C-alpha positions in Angstrom: 138.7 235.1 105.7 136.1 237.3 103.9 133.6 239.0 106.2 130.1 240.3 105.5 129.8 244.0 104.8 128.0 246.0 107.4 125.0 248.3 106.4 127.4 251.4 106.6 130.1 249.6 104.4 127.3 248.6 101.9 126.0 252.1 101.6 129.6 253.5 101.0 130.1 250.8 98.4 126.9 251.7 96.8 128.0 255.4 96.6 131.3 254.5 95.0 129.6 252.6 92.2 127.2 255.5 92.0 124.0 253.2 92.3 120.6 254.9 92.7 118.6 254.7 96.0 116.1 252.2 94.4 118.9 250.0 93.2 120.5 250.3 96.8 117.2 249.2 98.4 117.0 246.2 96.0 120.4 245.1 97.0 119.7 245.7 100.7 116.4 243.5 100.2 118.3 240.6 98.6 121.1 240.6 101.3 118.5 240.4 104.0 116.2 238.0 102.5 116.4 234.2 102.2 116.5 232.4 98.8 113.2 232.6 96.9 113.4 228.9 96.1 115.2 225.7 97.1 117.4 223.9 94.6 116.0 220.9 93.1 117.6 217.4 92.5 117.0 215.5 89.4 118.3 212.5 87.5 120.9 214.7 85.6 122.3 216.9 88.6 123.5 216.7 92.3 122.3 219.4 94.6 124.5 220.7 97.6 125.1 223.4 100.2 128.1 225.2 100.7 128.6 226.5 104.2 129.7 230.1 104.8 130.3 230.8 108.5 130.7 234.5 108.0 127.3 234.9 106.6 125.8 232.3 109.3 124.2 230.3 106.5 124.7 228.1 103.5 125.0 228.8 99.8 122.8 226.4 97.6 124.2 224.9 94.5 122.2 222.8 92.0 125.0 221.2 90.1 127.9 219.2 91.5 130.4 220.6 88.6 128.9 224.0 87.3 127.5 225.9 90.2 129.8 224.4 92.9 132.7 225.3 90.7 131.4 228.7 90.4 131.1 228.9 94.2 134.6 227.7 94.6 136.1 230.2 92.2 134.1 233.2 93.7 135.3 232.3 97.2 138.8 232.8 96.0 138.2 235.7 94.0 139.5 239.2 95.2 137.1 241.0 93.2 134.1 239.2 94.8 132.8 241.0 98.0 129.5 238.9 98.6 127.2 236.6 96.8 123.8 235.1 97.2 122.0 232.2 95.6 118.5 232.0 94.1 118.0 235.6 95.2 115.1 236.7 93.0 112.8 236.0 90.2 113.4 238.4 87.2 111.2 238.4 84.1 113.1 237.7 80.6 110.9 239.3 77.6 112.1 238.2 74.2 110.7 236.7 70.9 110.7 233.0 70.8 111.7 231.0 67.8 108.2 231.0 66.5 108.4 234.8 66.3 105.9 235.4 69.0 106.8 237.7 72.0 107.0 235.8 75.4 108.0 236.4 78.9 109.4 234.0 81.1 110.2 234.3 84.8 113.6 233.1 85.6 115.6 232.8 88.8 119.3 233.4 88.3 121.8 231.1 90.1 123.7 233.9 92.0 123.5 237.6 92.9 127.1 238.7 93.1 128.5 242.0 94.7 131.9 242.9 93.2 134.1 245.8 93.8 133.5 247.4 90.4 130.0 245.8 89.6 127.0 244.2 90.9 124.4 241.9 89.4 122.9 238.6 88.6 124.9 235.7 87.2 123.7 232.5 85.4 125.9 229.4 85.2 125.4 226.7 82.5 127.5 223.7 81.2 129.4 224.6 78.3 128.2 221.5 76.4 124.6 222.6 76.3 125.1 226.4 75.3 125.2 225.6 71.5 121.9 223.7 71.6 120.4 226.4 73.6 121.4 228.9 71.2 119.6 227.0 68.5 116.4 226.6 70.3 116.2 230.0 71.8 118.4 232.3 69.7 116.9 235.5 71.2 117.8 234.4 74.8 121.3 232.8 74.3 123.7 234.6 72.1 127.3 234.0 71.8 129.5 237.1 72.5 132.3 236.4 69.9 135.1 236.1 72.4 134.2 232.6 73.8 131.6 233.9 76.2 127.9 234.2 76.1 125.3 236.8 76.9 121.5 236.9 77.5 120.1 240.1 75.9 116.6 239.9 77.7 118.4 239.6 81.0 120.9 242.4 80.3 117.9 244.7 79.4 116.2 244.0 82.7 119.4 244.3 84.7 120.3 247.6 83.1 117.3 249.6 84.3 118.7 249.1 87.8 122.3 249.7 86.7 123.1 246.2 87.3 124.9 243.5 85.1 123.8 240.0 83.9 126.6 238.0 82.5 126.3 234.3 81.4 129.1 232.1 82.5 130.0 228.5 81.9 132.0 225.7 83.6 134.7 226.3 80.9 136.2 229.1 82.9 137.5 226.7 85.6 139.9 223.9 85.2 138.9 220.6 87.0 142.2 220.3 88.7 141.9 223.9 90.0 138.7 223.2 91.6 140.2 219.8 93.3 143.1 221.9 94.7 141.0 224.7 96.0 138.8 221.9 97.7 142.1 220.7 99.3 143.3 224.2 100.5 139.8 225.0 101.8 140.9 223.8 105.3 143.9 226.3 105.4 142.2 229.5 104.2 138.7 228.9 105.6 139.9 228.4 109.2 142.3 230.2 111.3 145.8 228.4 111.1 148.1 229.0 114.0 151.2 230.9 112.5 154.7 229.7 112.5 157.0 232.7 111.9 160.2 230.5 111.7 159.1 228.1 109.2 157.4 230.5 107.2 160.5 232.8 107.0 162.6 229.5 106.0 160.1 228.4 103.3 159.7 232.0 101.7 163.5 232.4 101.7 164.1 229.1 99.7 161.4 229.9 97.3 162.5 233.4 96.4 166.1 232.4 96.1 165.1 229.4 93.8 161.9 230.3 92.1 160.3 227.2 90.4 161.6 224.7 92.9 159.6 221.7 93.4 158.0 220.8 96.6 159.6 217.4 96.9 163.2 219.2 96.5 162.2 221.9 99.0 161.2 219.3 101.7 164.5 217.4 101.0 166.5 220.4 101.6 164.6 221.4 104.8 163.5 217.9 106.4 162.3 220.0 109.5 159.7 222.0 107.3 156.3 221.0 107.8 154.2 220.5 104.4 151.4 222.2 106.2 153.2 225.6 106.2 153.5 225.4 102.3 149.9 224.7 102.2 149.1 227.7 104.3 151.4 230.0 102.4 149.6 228.9 99.1 146.2 229.6 100.6 147.1 233.0 101.8 148.8 233.8 98.4 152.0 234.3 99.8 153.3 231.5 97.8 152.1 230.7 94.3 151.7 227.6 92.0 149.7 226.7 88.8 146.8 225.2 90.4 145.5 223.9 87.1 148.8 222.0 86.3 148.7 219.1 88.7 147.2 217.9 91.9 149.0 219.3 95.0 149.3 216.0 96.6 151.8 215.1 93.7 154.9 216.7 95.5 157.3 216.0 92.6 155.2 217.8 90.0 154.4 221.1 91.9 156.5 224.1 91.5 156.5 227.0 93.8 157.1 230.6 93.1 157.3 233.7 95.2 155.4 235.9 92.5 152.3 235.4 90.8 153.7 236.8 87.6 156.3 234.0 87.7 153.5 231.3 87.5 152.0 233.0 84.2 155.5 233.0 82.7 156.1 229.6 83.6 152.7 228.6 82.1 153.6 230.2 78.8 157.0 228.5 78.6 155.6 225.2 79.4 153.1 225.6 76.2 156.0 225.8 73.9 156.9 222.6 72.0 159.6 220.5 73.5 161.1 217.1 72.6 159.9 215.3 75.7 156.3 214.2 75.8 154.6 213.8 79.3 152.9 210.5 79.3 149.9 211.6 81.2 148.8 214.5 78.9 146.3 213.5 76.1 147.4 214.4 72.5 145.4 215.5 69.5 146.3 214.1 66.1 144.4 213.1 63.0 141.0 214.3 64.2 141.2 211.9 67.4 142.4 212.2 71.0 145.5 209.8 71.9 146.8 208.8 75.2 150.3 207.6 75.8 150.2 204.1 77.4 154.0 203.3 77.3 156.6 206.1 77.0 159.1 203.5 75.5 160.6 203.1 72.1 158.4 202.5 70.2 155.6 204.6 71.9 152.3 202.8 72.4 149.6 205.4 71.6 145.8 204.5 72.6 143.0 206.4 70.6 139.7 207.2 72.1 138.2 205.1 69.5 140.0 202.3 67.6 143.2 200.1 67.9 146.4 201.3 69.5 149.2 202.4 67.4 153.0 201.9 67.8 155.3 204.6 66.6 158.8 205.1 67.1 160.0 207.9 69.6 161.6 209.7 66.9 158.6 209.7 64.8 156.4 211.2 67.6 158.8 213.8 68.4 159.0 214.7 64.6 155.2 214.9 64.2 155.2 217.1 67.5 157.8 219.3 66.2 156.0 220.0 62.9 152.7 220.6 64.7 150.7 217.5 63.6 150.6 216.4 67.3 149.7 218.8 70.0 148.9 218.5 73.6 145.5 219.2 75.1 144.1 219.2 78.6 141.8 216.9 80.1 138.8 219.3 79.8 139.3 219.6 76.1 136.3 218.4 74.1 137.1 215.5 71.6 137.6 216.5 68.1 136.1 213.1 67.0 132.8 213.7 65.1 129.9 211.3 65.3 130.3 210.1 61.7 133.9 209.6 62.4 133.3 207.6 65.6 130.6 205.5 63.8 133.0 204.6 61.0 135.8 203.6 63.3 133.3 201.4 65.5 132.0 199.7 62.5 135.6 198.8 61.2 136.9 195.4 62.4 140.2 195.3 64.8 141.9 193.5 61.8 141.0 196.4 59.3 142.1 198.9 61.9 145.4 197.1 62.6 146.1 197.1 58.7 145.4 200.9 58.6 147.9 201.4 61.3 150.4 199.4 59.5 149.8 201.5 56.3 150.2 204.6 58.3 153.6 203.7 59.7 154.7 202.6 56.1 153.6 206.1 54.9 155.4 208.1 57.7 158.6 206.1 57.1 158.4 206.9 53.3 157.8 210.6 54.0 161.0 210.6 56.1 162.9 208.9 53.5 163.4 205.7 55.2 163.3 202.3 53.4 159.9 200.7 53.3 158.9 197.1 52.6 155.7 198.1 50.6 155.8 199.0 46.9 156.0 202.8 46.4 152.9 202.7 44.1 150.8 201.4 47.1 152.4 203.9 49.4 151.5 206.7 47.0 147.9 205.4 46.5 147.7 205.2 50.4 148.9 209.0 50.7 146.1 210.0 48.1 143.4 208.2 50.2 144.7 209.6 53.4 144.7 213.2 52.2 141.1 212.8 50.7 139.6 211.4 53.7 141.4 214.1 55.9 139.8 216.8 53.5 136.3 215.3 53.6 136.0 214.0 57.2 138.9 215.4 59.3 140.4 211.9 59.9 142.9 210.6 57.3 143.1 207.3 58.9 139.5 206.5 57.5 141.0 206.5 54.1 143.5 203.7 55.0 140.6 201.3 56.2 140.3 198.5 53.8 136.8 197.7 52.3 137.0 193.8 52.5 133.7 193.7 54.5 131.9 195.7 51.9 132.9 193.6 48.9 130.3 191.4 47.0 127.1 192.2 45.2 125.0 194.1 47.7 122.2 195.0 45.5 118.9 194.5 47.4 116.7 191.8 45.6 113.5 192.4 47.7 110.9 195.1 46.7 111.4 198.4 48.3 108.1 198.2 49.9 109.1 195.2 52.1 112.0 197.0 53.5 109.9 200.1 54.2 107.3 198.1 56.0 110.3 196.4 58.0 111.5 199.7 59.1 108.0 200.7 60.2 107.6 197.4 62.0 110.8 197.8 63.9 109.8 201.3 64.9 106.2 200.4 66.1 107.0 196.9 67.7 110.8 196.9 68.5 111.5 200.4 69.6 108.8 200.4 72.3 108.6 200.1 75.9 106.9 196.7 75.7 110.4 195.2 74.9 108.8 192.9 72.2 111.1 189.8 71.3 112.5 189.5 67.9 110.5 186.6 67.0 107.2 188.3 67.9 108.3 191.3 65.8 109.0 189.2 63.0 105.5 187.4 63.2 103.7 190.8 63.4 105.7 191.8 60.3 104.8 189.0 58.2 101.0 189.1 58.8 100.5 192.5 57.0 102.9 191.4 54.2 100.8 188.2 53.6 97.7 190.4 53.6 99.2 192.8 51.0 100.9 190.3 48.9 104.4 191.5 49.6 107.3 189.0 49.8 108.6 189.3 53.5 112.4 189.4 54.4 114.0 186.4 56.0 114.1 186.3 59.7 117.9 186.5 59.5 117.6 189.8 57.6 115.2 191.1 60.4 117.6 190.2 63.0 120.5 192.0 61.1 118.6 195.2 60.5 117.2 195.1 64.1 120.8 195.0 65.5 121.8 197.9 63.3 118.7 200.1 64.5 119.2 199.1 68.2 120.7 202.5 69.3 121.1 203.9 72.7 117.9 205.7 72.5 116.2 202.3 71.4 117.7 200.4 74.4 116.6 203.3 76.9 113.0 203.0 75.4 112.9 199.3 75.9 114.9 198.7 79.1 115.5 202.1 80.7 118.2 204.6 80.8 120.2 202.5 83.3 120.5 199.6 80.6 121.5 202.0 78.0 124.5 203.1 79.9 126.4 200.0 78.9 126.1 201.0 75.2 127.3 204.5 75.7 130.6 205.2 73.7 133.8 204.9 75.8 135.1 208.0 77.2 138.5 208.5 79.0 138.5 209.1 82.8 139.9 212.4 83.7 141.4 213.7 87.0 138.1 215.1 88.1 137.1 211.9 90.0 140.2 210.1 91.3 139.8 206.4 91.9 141.0 206.6 95.5 140.7 210.3 96.3 143.7 212.8 96.1 143.8 213.3 99.8 142.5 211.7 103.2 138.7 212.3 103.8 138.2 213.1 99.9 136.3 209.9 99.1 135.1 207.1 101.4 133.5 203.7 100.7 130.6 202.3 102.7 129.7 198.7 102.8 127.5 196.3 105.1 128.5 193.0 106.3 126.8 190.4 108.5 129.0 189.8 111.6 130.1 186.2 112.2 128.8 186.4 115.8 126.3 184.3 117.4 124.3 185.7 120.3 122.0 184.2 122.9 119.3 185.6 125.0 120.3 185.7 128.7 116.6 185.4 129.7 115.0 182.9 127.2 118.3 181.1 126.0 117.1 181.4 122.5 119.5 182.7 119.6 118.9 186.3 118.9 120.5 186.1 115.3 123.7 187.8 113.8 124.1 191.5 113.9 124.9 193.7 110.8 128.1 195.9 110.7 128.3 199.1 108.5 131.9 200.2 107.9 132.8 203.7 106.4 136.4 203.4 104.9 138.6 206.3 103.7 139.5 205.5 100.1 143.1 207.2 100.3 144.3 205.7 103.5 142.1 202.7 103.9 141.3 203.8 107.5 138.1 202.9 109.1 136.3 206.3 109.8 133.3 204.9 111.4 131.5 201.6 112.3 127.9 201.1 113.2 126.4 197.8 114.4 122.7 197.1 114.5 120.2 194.2 114.4 118.5 195.7 111.5 119.3 194.7 107.9 121.1 197.2 105.6 119.2 200.2 105.0 119.5 204.0 104.5 119.2 204.2 108.4 122.5 202.4 108.8 124.3 204.7 106.3 123.0 207.8 108.0 124.2 206.4 111.5 127.5 205.6 110.1 128.0 209.1 108.6 126.9 210.5 112.0 129.5 208.7 113.8 132.0 209.8 111.4 131.1 213.5 111.9 131.1 213.0 115.6 134.5 211.4 115.7 136.4 213.5 112.9 134.1 216.6 112.6 133.5 216.2 108.9 
């Protein structure tokens, strides 16, 4: 367990880094002072506190995934000596996008003391850095190696001999954080040693590097699995924490050296003939998930209809590099225009495009096809042209049946323009005006100006087309707009039932079927309410609270209090 540096050790460490007395005084003041502000929770972030018994206080985090992941990583980083949250406010002087010089007071997330450096650190989601670089190019800049930097922050820190790196959540894998949270009970607390079982486990692992944990437990039934957790947390046994959850015993491989884990990771990235069904794939500008590893293989795209391909075809595409594996945290290659085109295509059109794709692949491999070769060659030309222009060749295989017919507008352009203006004023407004009322308000100025109005059916069609997620949020609120958000695959960061006991819990209230009578007046007292806190992984009831009050936050807090009293967590 990491301990806090004493003043003497801090002075020796400062001399080793050749820090000035002014900087050493600044570090001492930060280490002995509370945070300058408290973290704030909003609709887009979840705050929390990370307990550190060695420091006698908790570390604040302002986001559930970014800053909490940073804390989890620094707790296990041998280079990190100490770190504090919200330590100080520093000025950032730079030129805004307008060209004027500005100075913004900024509170970095952490102040980190490392063995070879010391300075402030700011953590941001990787998804927002590109937008920040466009809005504030002088403050957010890409370093060129996948990392980011803040020149005004670096300039301020340099005058004290300190550092100011910008970091993002892309540095940590979600599975690694889940596994570190699982191992926290074994490295944060003192675990009683068991030399006999530790020696037995180390001997087996060193003799058979890469052995799966399920095989090890079957060879030595008397070996406690907690011994393996302890050895991994103490870094005496190593495994790839970003490969799979530790609770999956048949997928976790154990090594006696850290270098062996890196070699195994590199070898696993090489192409093979076997496709794991749980790993997402990238192909044709889209992400795909294997729904059934049979022959034929059923592939489900993130947008569109499922595709059936033979197992030999999938292996061939992977061998030539057309299909490759990605991890759960990889961003989707599907562009908004590509997604819009696939969403507007009918299921029948997408199924026909999948049939054409299967015929093309069979023709490319020299297999007989049932379609005339002239049609197959025409499809290949359309596929390659769409792949060049949009990045998704399947868009060129979509038929244009829905676009047939004479679609030349017959109304004056002024009527259509006034229709767009009316929809923006009356429809995309918080008043949530009905379609019939919008049409009446649209016809009145058309009659006054002598313009022929569009039909009511046309207004409904244009209204449905312009009712985007932003419009729904304006009319009905952000909660209502969640239903219209594009579909996204669930990753392993939030397991449905938790990856271990006491990871997730469900809480619910129920009115108990108990009738009570007063022993004094003889009148009925009503039915009580019971609040149950159930573990999502084991289905065990962790706490129960019975009260006469109806369900409220008081019942929730009392159930959590009872859980902490019984289970110390």
